[in-house]
C-alpha positions as protocol buffer text, in pm:
chain_id: "A"
residue {
  index: 1
  type: MET
  ca { x: 3814 y: 14472 z: 18426 }
}
residue {
  index: 2
  type: GLU
  ca { x: 3790 y: 14218 z: 18679 }
}
residue {
  index: 3
  type: GLU
  ca { x: 3848 y: 13951 z: 18480 }
}
residue {
  index: 4
  type: MET
  ca { x: 4186 y: 14057 z: 18335 }
}
residue {
  index: 5
  type: LYS
  ca { x: 4285 y: 14124 z: 18698 }
}
residue {
  index: 6
  type: VAL
  ca { x: 4221 y: 13758 z: 18777 }
}
residue {
  index: 7
  type: ARG
  ca { x: 4390 y: 13667 z: 18460 }
}
residue {
  index: 8
  type: LYS
  ca { x: 4672 y: 13915 z: 18509 }
}
residue {
  index: 9
  type: ASN
  ca { x: 4809 y: 13619 z: 18752 }
}
residue {
  index: 10
  type: GLN
  ca { x: 4916 y: 13373 z: 18480 }
}
residue {
  index: 11
  type: ILE
  ca { x: 5164 y: 13612 z: 18370 }
}
residue {
  index: 12
  type: ILE
  ca { x: 5353 y: 13482 z: 18685 }
}
residue {
  index: 13
  type: GLU
  ca { x: 5235 y: 13151 z: 18698 }
}
residue {
  index: 14
  type: LEU
  ca { x: 5347 y: 13091 z: 18347 }
}
residue {
  index: 15
  type: SER
  ca { x: 5737 y: 13200 z: 18324 }
}
residue {
  index: 16
  type: ILE
  ca { x: 5762 y: 13528 z: 18063 }
}
residue {
  index: 17
  type: LYS
  ca { x: 5968 y: 13274 z: 17812 }
}
residue {
  index: 18
  type: ASP
  ca { x: 5662 y: 13027 z: 17806 }
}
residue {
  index: 19
  type: LEU
  ca { x: 5475 y: 13300 z: 17722 }
}
residue {
  index: 20
  type: VAL
  ca { x: 5675 y: 13413 z: 17419 }
}
residue {
  index: 21
  type: ASP
  ca { x: 5638 y: 13074 z: 17343 }
}
residue {
  index: 22
  type: LYS
  ca { x: 5284 y: 13055 z: 17353 }
}
residue {
  index: 23
  type: PHE
  ca { x: 5258 y: 13369 z: 17130 }
}
residue {
  index: 24
  type: ILE
  ca { x: 5485 y: 13247 z: 16853 }
}
residue {
  index: 25
  type: ALA
  ca { x: 5314 y: 12944 z: 16784 }
}
residue {
  index: 26
  type: ALA
  ca { x: 4968 y: 13174 z: 16759 }
}
residue {
  index: 27
  type: GLN
  ca { x: 5142 y: 13365 z: 16476 }
}
residue {
  index: 28
  type: ASP
  ca { x: 5006 y: 13270 z: 16160 }
}
residue {
  index: 29
  type: VAL
  ca { x: 5390 y: 13398 z: 16003 }
}
residue {
  index: 30
  type: ALA
  ca { x: 5663 y: 13302 z: 15786 }
}
residue {
  index: 31
  type: LYS
  ca { x: 5905 y: 13052 z: 15987 }
}
residue {
  index: 32
  type: SER
  ca { x: 6167 y: 13297 z: 15926 }
}
residue {
  index: 33
  type: SER
  ca { x: 5942 y: 13586 z: 16093 }
}
residue {
  index: 34
  type: ARG
  ca { x: 5872 y: 13359 z: 16391 }
}
residue {
  index: 35
  type: GLN
  ca { x: 6278 y: 13302 z: 16445 }
}
residue {
  index: 36
  type: ILE
  ca { x: 6287 y: 13659 z: 16437 }
}
residue {
  index: 37
  type: TYR
  ca { x: 6013 y: 13725 z: 16724 }
}
residue {
  index: 38
  type: GLN
  ca { x: 6187 y: 13456 z: 16876 }
}
residue {
  index: 39
  type: ARG
  ca { x: 6508 y: 13682 z: 16838 }
}
residue {
  index: 40
  type: GLU
  ca { x: 6348 y: 13994 z: 16921 }
}
residue {
  index: 41
  type: LEU
  ca { x: 6167 y: 13936 z: 17218 }
}
residue {
  index: 42
  type: ARG
  ca { x: 6495 y: 13746 z: 17333 }
}
residue {
  index: 43
  type: GLN
  ca { x: 6657 y: 14116 z: 17388 }
}
residue {
  index: 44
  type: PHE
  ca { x: 6377 y: 14230 z: 17567 }
}
residue {
  index: 45
  type: ILE
  ca { x: 6390 y: 13928 z: 17802 }
}
residue {
  index: 46
  type: ASN
  ca { x: 6761 y: 13969 z: 17838 }
}
residue {
  index: 47
  type: TRP
  ca { x: 6679 y: 14359 z: 17944 }
}
residue {
  index: 48
  type: LEU
  ca { x: 6365 y: 14232 z: 18166 }
}
residue {
  index: 49
  type: GLU
  ca { x: 6654 y: 14025 z: 18374 }
}
residue {
  index: 50
  type: SER
  ca { x: 6955 y: 14252 z: 18324 }
}
residue {
  index: 51
  type: THR
  ca { x: 6704 y: 14603 z: 18520 }
}
residue {
  index: 52
  type: ASP
  ca { x: 6552 y: 14320 z: 18766 }
}
residue {
  index: 53
  type: ARG
  ca { x: 6208 y: 14394 z: 18638 }
}
residue {
  index: 54
  type: ILE
  ca { x: 6142 y: 13984 z: 18534 }
}
residue {
  index: 55
  type: GLU
  ca { x: 6121 y: 14015 z: 18897 }
}
residue {
  index: 56
  type: THR
  ca { x: 5809 y: 14270 z: 18932 }
}
residue {
  index: 57
  type: LEU
  ca { x: 5632 y: 14164 z: 18601 }
}
residue {
  index: 58
  type: ASN
  ca { x: 5327 y: 14169 z: 18717 }
}
residue {
  index: 59
  type: SER
  ca { x: 5315 y: 14531 z: 18754 }
}
residue {
  index: 60
  type: LEU
  ca { x: 5497 y: 14639 z: 18453 }
}
residue {
  index: 61
  type: ALA
  ca { x: 5387 y: 14925 z: 18315 }
}
residue {
  index: 62
  type: ARG
  ca { x: 5420 y: 15155 z: 17975 }
}
residue {
  index: 63
  type: GLU
  ca { x: 5675 y: 15367 z: 18193 }
}
residue {
  index: 64
  type: ASP
  ca { x: 5892 y: 15078 z: 18183 }
}
residue {
  index: 65
  type: ILE
  ca { x: 5825 y: 15006 z: 17792 }
}
residue {
  index: 66
  type: LEU
  ca { x: 5947 y: 15354 z: 17743 }
}
residue {
  index: 67
  type: GLN
  ca { x: 6256 y: 15282 z: 17944 }
}
residue {
  index: 68
  type: TYR
  ca { x: 6329 y: 14991 z: 17750 }
}
residue {
  index: 69
  type: LYS
  ca { x: 6294 y: 15187 z: 17417 }
}
residue {
  index: 70
  type: ARG
  ca { x: 6514 y: 15464 z: 17552 }
}
residue {
  index: 71
  type: ASP
  ca { x: 6752 y: 15168 z: 17670 }
}
residue {
  index: 72
  type: LEU
  ca { x: 6794 y: 15061 z: 17279 }
}
residue {
  index: 73
  type: ILE
  ca { x: 6860 y: 15392 z: 17174 }
}
residue {
  index: 74
  type: LYS
  ca { x: 7106 y: 15445 z: 17405 }
}
residue {
  index: 75
  type: SER
  ca { x: 7286 y: 15122 z: 17266 }
}
residue {
  index: 76
  type: GLN
  ca { x: 7311 y: 15298 z: 16925 }
}
residue {
  index: 77
  type: MET
  ca { x: 7142 y: 15040 z: 16749 }
}
residue {
  index: 78
  type: SER
  ca { x: 7025 y: 15163 z: 16419 }
}
residue {
  index: 79
  type: SER
  ca { x: 6640 y: 15295 z: 16402 }
}
residue {
  index: 80
  type: TYR
  ca { x: 6565 y: 15021 z: 16189 }
}
residue {
  index: 81
  type: THR
  ca { x: 6637 y: 14782 z: 16414 }
}
residue {
  index: 82
  type: ILE
  ca { x: 6513 y: 14967 z: 16708 }
}
residue {
  index: 83
  type: SER
  ca { x: 6174 y: 14983 z: 16554 }
}
residue {
  index: 84
  type: SER
  ca { x: 6207 y: 14667 z: 16515 }
}
residue {
  index: 85
  type: TYR
  ca { x: 6223 y: 14522 z: 16837 }
}
residue {
  index: 86
  type: ILE
  ca { x: 5938 y: 14781 z: 16950 }
}
residue {
  index: 87
  type: THR
  ca { x: 5670 y: 14640 z: 16713 }
}
residue {
  index: 88
  type: VAL
  ca { x: 5765 y: 14296 z: 16847 }
}
residue {
  index: 89
  type: VAL
  ca { x: 5691 y: 14376 z: 17210 }
}
residue {
  index: 90
  type: ARG
  ca { x: 5423 y: 14570 z: 17111 }
}
residue {
  index: 91
  type: LYS
  ca { x: 5257 y: 14224 z: 16931 }
}
residue {
  index: 92
  type: PHE
  ca { x: 5342 y: 14009 z: 17214 }
}
residue {
  index: 93
  type: PHE
  ca { x: 5113 y: 14248 z: 17466 }
}
residue {
  index: 94
  type: GLN
  ca { x: 4866 y: 14356 z: 17195 }
}
residue {
  index: 95
  type: TRP
  ca { x: 4838 y: 13925 z: 17198 }
}
residue {
  index: 96
  type: LEU
  ca { x: 4883 y: 13902 z: 17619 }
}
residue {
  index: 97
  type: GLU
  ca { x: 4555 y: 14123 z: 17591 }
}
residue {
  index: 98
  type: SER
  ca { x: 4360 y: 13975 z: 17376 }
}
residue {
  index: 99
  type: GLU
  ca { x: 4419 y: 13648 z: 17555 }
}
residue {
  index: 100
  type: LYS
  ca { x: 4315 y: 13808 z: 17874 }
}
residue {
  index: 101
  type: ILE
  ca { x: 4668 y: 13779 z: 18037 }
}
residue {
  index: 102
  type: TYR
  ca { x: 4791 y: 14114 z: 18084 }
}
residue {
  index: 103
  type: PRO
  ca { x: 4653 y: 14468 z: 17992 }
}
residue {
  index: 104
  type: ASN
  ca { x: 4861 y: 14626 z: 17643 }
}
residue {
  index: 105
  type: ILE
  ca { x: 5064 y: 14827 z: 17841 }
}
residue {
  index: 106
  type: THR
  ca { x: 5252 y: 14962 z: 17479 }
}
residue {
  index: 107
  type: GLN
  ca { x: 4939 y: 15118 z: 17320 }
}
residue {
  index: 108
  type: ASN
  ca { x: 5069 y: 15461 z: 17152 }
}
residue {
  index: 109
  type: ILE
  ca { x: 5434 y: 15359 z: 17189 }
}
residue {
  index: 110
  type: LYS
  ca { x: 5593 y: 15444 z: 16867 }
}
residue {
  index: 111
  type: GLY
  ca { x: 5920 y: 15330 z: 16686 }
}
residue {
  index: 112
  type: MET
  ca { x: 6150 y: 15540 z: 16569 }
}
residue {
  index: 113
  type: LYS
  ca { x: 6156 y: 15746 z: 16253 }
}
residue {
  index: 114
  type: LYS
  ca { x: 6317 y: 15594 z: 15952 }
}
residue {
  index: 115
  type: PRO
  ca { x: 6593 y: 15819 z: 15818 }
}
residue {
  index: 116
  type: LYS
  ca { x: 6553 y: 16005 z: 15492 }
}
residue {
  index: 117
  type: GLY
  ca { x: 6747 y: 15832 z: 15203 }
}
residue {
  index: 118
  type: HIS
  ca { x: 6994 y: 15491 z: 15236 }
}
residue {
  index: 119
  type: LYS
  ca { x: 7261 y: 15415 z: 15543 }
}
residue {
  index: 120
  type: LYS
  ca { x: 7450 y: 15278 z: 15270 }
}
residue {
  index: 121
  type: ASN
  ca { x: 7638 y: 15449 z: 14925 }
}
residue {
  index: 122
  type: CYS
  ca { x: 7605 y: 15343 z: 14558 }
}
residue {
  index: 123
  type: LEU
  ca { x: 7902 y: 15254 z: 14363 }
}
residue {
  index: 124
  type: THR
  ca { x: 7977 y: 15477 z: 14028 }
}
residue {
  index: 125
  type: VAL
  ca { x: 7994 y: 15254 z: 13744 }
}
residue {
  index: 126
  type: ASP
  ca { x: 8411 y: 15323 z: 13708 }
}
residue {
  index: 127
  type: GLN
  ca { x: 8408 y: 15143 z: 14087 }
}
residue {
  index: 128
  type: ILE
  ca { x: 8196 y: 14844 z: 13953 }
}
residue {
  index: 129
  type: ARG
  ca { x: 8474 y: 14797 z: 13656 }
}
residue {
  index: 130
  type: GLU
  ca { x: 8768 y: 14851 z: 13934 }
}
residue {
  index: 131
  type: ALA
  ca { x: 8592 y: 14602 z: 14161 }
}
residue {
  index: 132
  type: LEU
  ca { x: 8503 y: 14375 z: 13899 }
}
residue {
  index: 133
  type: ASN
  ca { x: 8859 y: 14387 z: 13738 }
}
residue {
  index: 134
  type: SER
  ca { x: 8996 y: 14316 z: 14071 }
}
residue {
  index: 135
  type: ILE
  ca { x: 8889 y: 13957 z: 14108 }
}
residue {
  index: 136
  type: ASN
  ca { x: 9158 y: 13738 z: 13991 }
}
residue {
  index: 137
  type: ARG
  ca { x: 8907 y: 13450 z: 13802 }
}
residue {
  index: 138
  type: GLU
  ca { x: 9178 y: 13223 z: 13759 }
}
residue {
  index: 139
  type: ASP
  ca { x: 9028 y: 12931 z: 14053 }
}
residue {
  index: 140
  type: LEU
  ca { x: 8653 y: 12853 z: 14155 }
}
residue {
  index: 141
  type: ASN
  ca { x: 8676 y: 13089 z: 14421 }
}
residue {
  index: 142
  type: GLY
  ca { x: 8765 y: 13376 z: 14153 }
}
residue {
  index: 143
  type: LYS
  ca { x: 8537 y: 13296 z: 13917 }
}
residue {
  index: 144
  type: ARG
  ca { x: 8232 y: 13235 z: 14206 }
}
residue {
  index: 145
  type: ASN
  ca { x: 8329 y: 13554 z: 14360 }
}
residue {
  index: 146
  type: TYR
  ca { x: 8292 y: 13769 z: 14057 }
}
residue {
  index: 147
  type: ALA
  ca { x: 7931 y: 13589 z: 13943 }
}
residue {
  index: 148
  type: ILE
  ca { x: 7803 y: 13691 z: 14275 }
}
residue {
  index: 149
  type: PHE
  ca { x: 7963 y: 14056 z: 14279 }
}
residue {
  index: 150
  type: ASN
  ca { x: 7826 y: 14103 z: 13914 }
}
residue {
  index: 151
  type: LEU
  ca { x: 7519 y: 13899 z: 13998 }
}
residue {
  index: 152
  type: LEU
  ca { x: 7401 y: 14151 z: 14260 }
}
residue {
  index: 153
  type: VAL
  ca { x: 7447 y: 14460 z: 14108 }
}
residue {
  index: 154
  type: ARG
  ca { x: 7279 y: 14355 z: 13808 }
}
residue {
  index: 155
  type: THR
  ca { x: 6966 y: 14249 z: 13991 }
}
residue {
  index: 156
  type: GLY
  ca { x: 6975 y: 14457 z: 14301 }
}
residue {
  index: 157
  type: LEU
  ca { x: 6932 y: 14081 z: 14488 }
}
residue {
  index: 158
  type: ARG
  ca { x: 6947 y: 14078 z: 14813 }
}
residue {
  index: 159
  type: THR
  ca { x: 7212 y: 13878 z: 14967 }
}
residue {
  index: 160
  type: VAL
  ca { x: 6981 y: 13617 z: 15158 }
}
residue {
  index: 161
  type: GLU
  ca { x: 6783 y: 13551 z: 14790 }
}
residue {
  index: 162
  type: VAL
  ca { x: 7105 y: 13474 z: 14638 }
}
residue {
  index: 163
  type: ALA
  ca { x: 7197 y: 13225 z: 14955 }
}
residue {
  index: 164
  type: ARG
  ca { x: 6841 y: 13026 z: 14881 }
}
residue {
  index: 165
  type: VAL
  ca { x: 6921 y: 13010 z: 14493 }
}
residue {
  index: 166
  type: ASN
  ca { x: 6952 y: 12686 z: 14363 }
}
residue {
  index: 167
  type: VAL
  ca { x: 7098 y: 12542 z: 14018 }
}
residue {
  index: 168
  type: GLY
  ca { x: 6774 y: 12476 z: 13894 }
}
residue {
  index: 169
  type: ASP
  ca { x: 6613 y: 12825 z: 13984 }
}
residue {
  index: 170
  type: ILE
  ca { x: 6779 y: 12959 z: 13625 }
}
residue {
  index: 171
  type: ARG
  ca { x: 6470 y: 12899 z: 13366 }
}
residue {
  index: 172
  type: GLN
  ca { x: 6360 y: 13028 z: 13057 }
}
residue {
  index: 173
  type: LYS
  ca { x: 6056 y: 13277 z: 13089 }
}
residue {
  index: 174
  type: SER
  ca { x: 5931 y: 13410 z: 12750 }
}
residue {
  index: 175
  type: ASP
  ca { x: 6316 y: 13334 z: 12594 }
}
residue {
  index: 176
  type: GLN
  ca { x: 6456 y: 13513 z: 12830 }
}
residue {
  index: 177
  type: ALA
  ca { x: 6674 y: 13348 z: 13123 }
}
residue {
  index: 178
  type: VAL
  ca { x: 6526 y: 13433 z: 13473 }
}
residue {
  index: 179
  type: LEU
  ca { x: 6647 y: 13357 z: 13825 }
}
residue {
  index: 180
  type: TYR
  ca { x: 6324 y: 13254 z: 14037 }
}
residue {
  index: 181
  type: ILE
  ca { x: 6370 y: 13388 z: 14401 }
}
residue {
  index: 182
  type: GLN
  ca { x: 6263 y: 13358 z: 14741 }
}
residue {
  index: 183
  type: GLY
  ca { x: 6193 y: 13712 z: 14804 }
}
residue {
  index: 184
  type: LYS
  ca { x: 6185 y: 13881 z: 15187 }
}
residue {
  index: 185
  type: GLY
  ca { x: 5902 y: 13788 z: 15393 }
}
residue {
  index: 186
  type: ARG
  ca { x: 5786 y: 13496 z: 15126 }
}
residue {
  index: 187
  type: ASP
  ca { x: 5778 y: 13121 z: 15161 }
}
residue {
  index: 188
  type: GLN
  ca { x: 5801 y: 13017 z: 14830 }
}
residue {
  index: 189
  type: LYS
  ca { x: 6017 y: 13106 z: 14508 }
}
residue {
  index: 190
  type: ASP
  ca { x: 5719 y: 13245 z: 14361 }
}
residue {
  index: 191
  type: ASP
  ca { x: 5927 y: 13619 z: 14193 }
}
residue {
  index: 192
  type: PHE
  ca { x: 6228 y: 13667 z: 13975 }
}
residue {
  index: 193
  type: VAL
  ca { x: 6465 y: 13882 z: 13818 }
}
residue {
  index: 194
  type: ILE
  ca { x: 6590 y: 13866 z: 13460 }
}
residue {
  index: 195
  type: LEU
  ca { x: 6911 y: 13725 z: 13406 }
}
residue {
  index: 196
  type: THR
  ca { x: 7090 y: 13973 z: 13081 }
}
residue {
  index: 197
  type: LYS
  ca { x: 7359 y: 13801 z: 12902 }
}
residue {
  index: 198
  type: GLU
  ca { x: 7604 y: 13989 z: 13112 }
}
residue {
  index: 199
  type: ALA
  ca { x: 7439 y: 13865 z: 13447 }
}
residue {
  index: 200
  type: LEU
  ca { x: 7442 y: 13525 z: 13312 }
}
residue {
  index: 201
  type: LYS
  ca { x: 7773 y: 13415 z: 13162 }
}
residue {
  index: 202
  type: PRO
  ca { x: 7992 y: 13470 z: 13447 }
}
residue {
  index: 203
  type: ILE
  ca { x: 7701 y: 13210 z: 13618 }
}
residue {
  index: 204
  type: ARG
  ca { x: 7755 y: 12960 z: 13324 }
}
residue {
  index: 205
  type: ASP
  ca { x: 8120 y: 12980 z: 13362 }
}
residue {
  index: 206
  type: TYR
  ca { x: 8163 y: 12938 z: 13739 }
}
residue {
  index: 207
  type: LEU
  ca { x: 7924 y: 12656 z: 13648 }
}
residue {
  index: 208
  type: ALA
  ca { x: 8084 y: 12492 z: 13389 }
}
residue {
  index: 209
  type: ALA
  ca { x: 8421 y: 12547 z: 13589 }
}
residue {
  index: 210
  type: ARG
  ca { x: 8284 y: 12324 z: 13918 }
}
residue {
  index: 211
  type: GLY
  ca { x: 8258 y: 12070 z: 13672 }
}
residue {
  index: 212
  type: ASP
  ca { x: 8072 y: 11739 z: 13730 }
}
residue {
  index: 213
  type: ILE
  ca { x: 7714 y: 11694 z: 13697 }
}
residue {
  index: 214
  type: ILE
  ca { x: 7567 y: 11965 z: 13922 }
}
residue {
  index: 215
  type: GLY
  ca { x: 7195 y: 11878 z: 13994 }
}
residue {
  index: 216
  type: GLU
  ca { x: 6872 y: 12066 z: 13980 }
}
residue {
  index: 217
  type: GLN
  ca { x: 6866 y: 12103 z: 14381 }
}
residue {
  index: 218
  type: GLU
  ca { x: 7231 y: 12187 z: 14437 }
}
residue {
  index: 219
  type: PRO
  ca { x: 7264 y: 12543 z: 14598 }
}
residue {
  index: 220
  type: LEU
  ca { x: 7401 y: 12784 z: 14266 }
}
residue {
  index: 221
  type: PHE
  ca { x: 7726 y: 12890 z: 14493 }
}
residue {
  index: 222
  type: ILE
  ca { x: 7895 y: 12663 z: 14738 }
}
residue {
  index: 223
  type: SER
  ca { x: 8196 y: 12674 z: 14924 }
}
residue {
  index: 224
  type: HIS
  ca { x: 8496 y: 12546 z: 14789 }
}
residue {
  index: 225
  type: SER
  ca { x: 8736 y: 12529 z: 15085 }
}
residue {
  index: 226
  type: ASN
  ca { x: 8783 y: 12195 z: 15287 }
}
residue {
  index: 227
  type: ARG
  ca { x: 8551 y: 12228 z: 15580 }
}
residue {
  index: 228
  type: ASN
  ca { x: 8247 y: 12333 z: 15394 }
}
residue {
  index: 229
  type: TYR
  ca { x: 8287 y: 12180 z: 15035 }
}
residue {
  index: 230
  type: GLY
  ca { x: 7990 y: 12175 z: 14884 }
}
residue {
  index: 231
  type: LYS
  ca { x: 7769 y: 12346 z: 15113 }
}
residue {
  index: 232
  type: GLY
  ca { x: 7588 y: 12693 z: 15019 }
}
residue {
  index: 233
  type: LEU
  ca { x: 7715 y: 12990 z: 15097 }
}
residue {
  index: 234
  type: THR
  ca { x: 7556 y: 13207 z: 15405 }
}
residue {
  index: 235
  type: THR
  ca { x: 7446 y: 13510 z: 15396 }
}
residue {
  index: 236
  type: ARG
  ca { x: 7716 y: 13604 z: 15622 }
}
residue {
  index: 237
  type: SER
  ca { x: 8012 y: 13469 z: 15372 }
}
residue {
  index: 238
  type: ILE
  ca { x: 7817 y: 13619 z: 15064 }
}
residue {
  index: 239
  type: ARG
  ca { x: 7852 y: 13973 z: 15262 }
}
residue {
  index: 240
  type: ARG
  ca { x: 8215 y: 13907 z: 15354 }
}
residue {
  index: 241
  type: VAL
  ca { x: 8324 y: 13834 z: 14978 }
}
residue {
  index: 242
  type: ILE
  ca { x: 8146 y: 14134 z: 14871 }
}
residue {
  index: 243
  type: LYS
  ca { x: 8319 y: 14354 z: 15152 }
}
residue {
  index: 244
  type: GLY
  ca { x: 8658 y: 14184 z: 15091 }
}
residue {
  index: 245
  type: ILE
  ca { x: 8600 y: 14297 z: 14706 }
}
residue {
  index: 246
  type: LEU
  ca { x: 8501 y: 14649 z: 14797 }
}
residue {
  index: 247
  type: LYS
  ca { x: 8844 y: 14682 z: 15043 }
}
residue {
  index: 248
  type: GLU
  ca { x: 9037 y: 14592 z: 14780 }
}
residue {
  index: 249
  type: ILE
  ca { x: 8931 y: 14839 z: 14564 }
}
residue {
  index: 250
  type: GLY
  ca { x: 8928 y: 15132 z: 14886 }
}
residue {
  index: 251
  type: LEU
  ca { x: 8610 y: 15085 z: 14974 }
}
residue {
  index: 252
  type: ASN
  ca { x: 8649 y: 15033 z: 15333 }
}
residue {
  index: 253
  type: THR
  ca { x: 8398 y: 15187 z: 15536 }
}
residue {
  index: 254
  type: THR
  ca { x: 8070 y: 15145 z: 15704 }
}
residue {
  index: 255
  type: ARG
  ca { x: 7868 y: 15303 z: 15403 }
}
residue {
  index: 256
  type: TYR
  ca { x: 7989 y: 15056 z: 15137 }
}
residue {
  index: 257
  type: SER
  ca { x: 7859 y: 14688 z: 15186 }
}
residue {
  index: 258
  type: ALA
  ca { x: 7699 y: 14415 z: 14991 }
}
residue {
  index: 259
  type: HIS
  ca { x: 7351 y: 14616 z: 15041 }
}
residue {
  index: 260
  type: SER
  ca { x: 7525 y: 14912 z: 14836 }
}
residue {
  index: 261
  type: LEU
  ca { x: 7500 y: 14712 z: 14537 }
}
residue {
  index: 262
  type: ARG
  ca { x: 7135 y: 14659 z: 14569 }
}
residue {
  index: 263
  type: HIS
  ca { x: 7111 y: 15047 z: 14602 }
}
residue {
  index: 264
  type: THR
  ca { x: 7356 y: 15101 z: 14300 }
}
residue {
  index: 265
  type: ALA
  ca { x: 7112 y: 14855 z: 14085 }
}
residue {
  index: 266
  type: ILE
  ca { x: 6832 y: 15031 z: 14158 }
}
residue {
  index: 267
  type: THR
  ca { x: 6978 y: 15371 z: 14141 }
}
residue {
  index: 268
  type: LEU
  ca { x: 7164 y: 15259 z: 13768 }
}
residue {
  index: 269
  type: ALA
  ca { x: 6816 y: 15123 z: 13643 }
}
residue {
  index: 270
  type: ILE
  ca { x: 6638 y: 15472 z: 13724 }
}
residue {
  index: 271
  type: LYS
  ca { x: 6936 y: 15679 z: 13563 }
}
residue {
  index: 272
  type: GLY
  ca { x: 6911 y: 15437 z: 13238 }
}
residue {
  index: 273
  type: GLY
  ca { x: 6563 y: 15531 z: 13172 }
}
residue {
  index: 274
  type: ALA
  ca { x: 6332 y: 15218 z: 13378 }
}
residue {
  index: 275
  type: SER
  ca { x: 6004 y: 15359 z: 13511 }
}
residue {
  index: 276
  type: LEU
  ca { x: 5859 y: 15322 z: 13859 }
}
residue {
  index: 277
  type: GLN
  ca { x: 5693 y: 15008 z: 13753 }
}
residue {
  index: 278
  type: GLN
  ca { x: 5973 y: 14867 z: 13628 }
}
residue {
  index: 279
  type: THR
  ca { x: 6202 y: 14956 z: 13902 }
}
residue {
  index: 280
  type: GLN
  ca { x: 5958 y: 14880 z: 14147 }
}
residue {
  index: 281
  type: ALA
  ca { x: 5921 y: 14481 z: 13975 }
}
residue {
  index: 282
  type: MET
  ca { x: 6312 y: 14504 z: 14001 }
}
residue {
  index: 283
  type: ALA
  ca { x: 6385 y: 14604 z: 14317 }
}
residue {
  index: 284
  type: ARG
  ca { x: 6030 y: 14398 z: 14457 }
}
residue {
  index: 285
  type: HIS
  ca { x: 5929 y: 14651 z: 14660 }
}
residue {
  index: 286
  type: SER
  ca { x: 5590 y: 14588 z: 14798 }
}
residue {
  index: 287
  type: ASP
  ca { x: 5479 y: 14960 z: 14790 }
}
residue {
  index: 288
  type: PRO
  ca { x: 5585 y: 15212 z: 14537 }
}
residue {
  index: 289
  type: LYS
  ca { x: 5699 y: 15523 z: 14768 }
}
residue {
  index: 290
  type: THR
  ca { x: 6020 y: 15259 z: 14872 }
}
residue {
  index: 291
  type: THR
  ca { x: 6091 y: 15340 z: 14555 }
}
residue {
  index: 292
  type: MET
  ca { x: 6029 y: 15683 z: 14460 }
}
residue {
  index: 293
  type: ILE
  ca { x: 6265 y: 15756 z: 14726 }
}
residue {
  index: 294
  type: TYR
  ca { x: 6556 y: 15635 z: 14470 }
}
residue {
  index: 295
  type: TYR
  ca { x: 6351 y: 15852 z: 14254 }
}
residue {
  index: 296
  type: HIS
  ca { x: 6349 y: 16163 z: 14474 }
}
residue {
  index: 297
  type: ASN
  ca { x: 6740 y: 16129 z: 14576 }
}
residue {
  index: 298
  type: LEU
  ca { x: 6845 y: 16147 z: 14226 }
}
residue {
  index: 299
  type: ASN
  ca { x: 6664 y: 16428 z: 14112 }
}
residue {
  index: 300
  type: ARG
  ca { x: 6744 y: 16616 z: 14456 }
}
residue {
  index: 301
  type: VAL
  ca { x: 7122 y: 16583 z: 14312 }
}
residue {
  index: 302
  type: GLU
  ca { x: 7055 y: 16628 z: 13966 }
}
residue {
  index: 303
  type: GLU
  ca { x: 6751 y: 16943 z: 14004 }
}
residue {
  index: 304
  type: GLY
  ca { x: 6917 y: 17118 z: 14330 }
}
residue {
  index: 305
  type: ALA
  ca { x: 6828 y: 17449 z: 14389 }
}
residue {
  index: 306
  type: GLU
  ca { x: 7172 y: 17501 z: 14530 }
}
residue {
  index: 307
  type: LYS
  ca { x: 7303 y: 17473 z: 14090 }
}
residue {
  index: 308
  type: LYS
  ca { x: 7089 y: 17795 z: 14034 }
}
residue {
  index: 309
  type: ILE
  ca { x: 7274 y: 17998 z: 14334 }
}
residue {
  index: 310
  type: LYS
  ca { x: 7528 y: 18211 z: 14108 }
}
residue {
  index: 311
  type: ILE
  ca { x: 7793 y: 18431 z: 14329 }
}
């Protein structure tokens, strides 16, 4: 304890920002995770500054972390976001304690309970067809947008995965076209989704319309605006494209977004008879329990006890 008290003063000698930098440098995680840690600890630092706690950092206690959590809840952030912020703060104080700089005042402070089910709605098959039919494919933007929407709803890819894809990532595996991807939290393109003929053809049509010789290292989906021509679409741009298509068919609520297409693909795969293992592989869920949520939700609706009530 004496050693801890002496070294506790280091949190005064070093600014909180310096400590955060040292903490991040010490983490054996992917670059994307480091960026998340940096962003989410910036939120914590901003809160410390706004509440004048940064001036009394050496006396920061467990109650202060609980107040931070309460303030996050008041801000109406999602439970996922709040849990992520709290988790990173816990990791930070665990590291401070391991370095004998400051005691871990976050012990037993929990994140938020995950909500049951999913926050985004799925699309029906009719809605998917209406959305695809609403896209004007006479120009490059239309061909691209059609290919993206169609790809998402047939593979369950995340927007970040689509943004990372290059032309050369379309390959053949056992006579089957596949798309190699860099999954969530991964450092390399070491996973793939299957490209059925229906998923591949719009992509081929779009690439053919781009013309010229397209290098394998070029982004699969690019901007065709004068300002950013040739640059790969960002996740924000992809989300905006999908949101625009959904709005076009009247699905203009927060319950529908690009992530809805991922939920839709997984749900349709299960309805089509895919096994748990097959669905988990397509969705790239690390834990089968995550995949099981989809099965549970479908069974709950299709076999609901309420349907047995006869009045």
